[in-house]
N, C-alpha and C positions, 0 to 999 in steps of 0.2 A: 552697640545696638545693631549695627549692620550685620554682624556675625550671627546674631540671634535670628534676624529676619531671613538670612540665607539658609541657616540650619532649618528653620521652619519650612522654607520652600523645598529644600532637599528632602526633608522628612515627608512632606506632602507628596512629592514626586515619587519617592520610594514606595509609599503606601499605595499610590495609584498603580504603579507597576506591579506590586505584589497582588493587588486586587484583580488586575487584568490577567495575570498569569494564573491565579487561582480559578478563574472562570473557565479556563481551558483544561480539558482532560484528555490524556492520550491513552489509547489502548494499544499495547505492543503484543505482537503475536510471533512465535517462533515459526520458521518455515515448515516445520514438520506438521503443522495444522493444515497445510495445503494437501490436495489430493489430485492425482491425474484424472483426466476425463477420458474415458475409453468408449469406443464404439463396440465392436464385436471382438476386441482383443481378448485373448484368454491368458496372456502373460503380461505381467506388470513389472517391467524392468526399471524400478526406482528404489532408492533407499533413503532412509532418514538417519540423521545423526546430529552431532554438534554443529555442523555447517548448515543445517536446515534440511531441505528435501532436494534430492538430486535425481535428474532423469538420466538413466544409464542406457536407454535404447539408442539406436543409431538414427532414427528419424525424429522429426519434431513432434511434440504433443502438447496439448493444452493442460494447464493446471488451474484449478479453482482454489482460491484461498478465502475462507469466510472471515469477516471482520466483526468480532463481537462489539456491541455498542453499549455505552452506559444508557440505562433505561430510565427515561422520564416520561411522564404522561401529560397530554394536553387536557383541556377542559372536558373533552369527551372520553378520556381514559385511553386514548390511542398513544402508543409508545412513540416518542419523538425526540430527536436530537438535531443539532446543527453541526454538520461535518465541515471542517475548515481546511483539512490537509490530509492527503493520502501519500504515503511514502513506502517504498519497497527497497530492500537491500538485496542485491543479487550478485552472482558471479557467473559470467559468460565464459564457458570453456571452449566454445566453438569459433573458428575463424571462417567457417563456410556457411553457416546458417544464422539467421537473425534471432535475437531474443527480444520479445516485445511483450508489454503488459498494458493493461488499462484497468481503471476502477469502474465498477458498475453499481448502480443503485437500483435494486429490484423492488417493485411494489409487492407487498405480501399477498395482496388479493389477486395477483396475476395480471393486473391491468396494463403492465408495461414496465419499461426500464429506462434509465438515463445512463449514459456512459461518458467517461472522460475521453480525451484524445488518446490514441495509442502512443506509447513512448518506446523507443528502441534503445538497447544497450549501446553506449558509446563512452568516450573518455570525458564527456561533459557531465558533471554532477546534475542529477535531475532527469537525465535522459535526453534523447534527441527525437525530433519529430519525423526525421527521415531514416530510412533503413541503411544500415551499414553492416557488412559481414566481416570486415577486416578487424574489428575490435574483439579483444578477449581480455578479461580481467574483472575486478570488482567494480561495481558502480551502483548508482541509485536511480530509481524512478521517483518523480515527485509531481504531484498535482495539487496546487492551491485551488480550492473549490469553495462553493457555498451551497451545500445541499441540506435541505430539511428532510429528515428521515421519518416523517410522520407515516406510520404504518408501512415502513420499508426497511430493507436491510442492505448492507454494503458488503461487497466482495471484490476480489481482484481476479482477473483472468489473464493468464500469461501463456504465450506460445513459446515453449522452451526448446532450445535446439537439442539435437541428438548429440551423443558423445563423439566429438571430433575436434581436437584430439582428446580432450578430457570432458568430464561431465559438467553440466551447468547446474547451479544451485539457486534456489530461492532461500536466502538466509533468514530473513525476518521481514515483517512489515508493520506499519504503524498507521493508526487513524487518530487524528486530533479532532476532538469535539469541543464545541463551546456552548 
């Protein structure tokens, strides 16, 4: 009889875990969905490929990466979701310039925005809060958050280092909604 009670408890726990996981949805995006942000530049030294999007210029530039959201509506018909996690996969090819990113929640009506803290590329998974130029290699940026996207949209903004000695990539990014 004890084995049946234990099995019932494990089955209930498994069902609860499955239900919890089913409530979360992740939207994954390839880095090639990002685009460089230009002022008056007339040349665009970047390329896209299997590795994502790479900046091939020699100076730093900003990239914006839109994050599509699963669309649900509130009682007033306004699109809404709860954002729980933002994550980026990058490769820092520069040892002389920093690579940093942040998540941004923009109000669609233009009334303002909310931003995460900036994270810098480093050897620590999830990113570092302080700047370091000595790091180069693959890493992640991660922000556990709790944003309600009612009438808003999510994007990433990254200051990407110039090619020195190699190009830096935004490989992919992920938004987890609940």
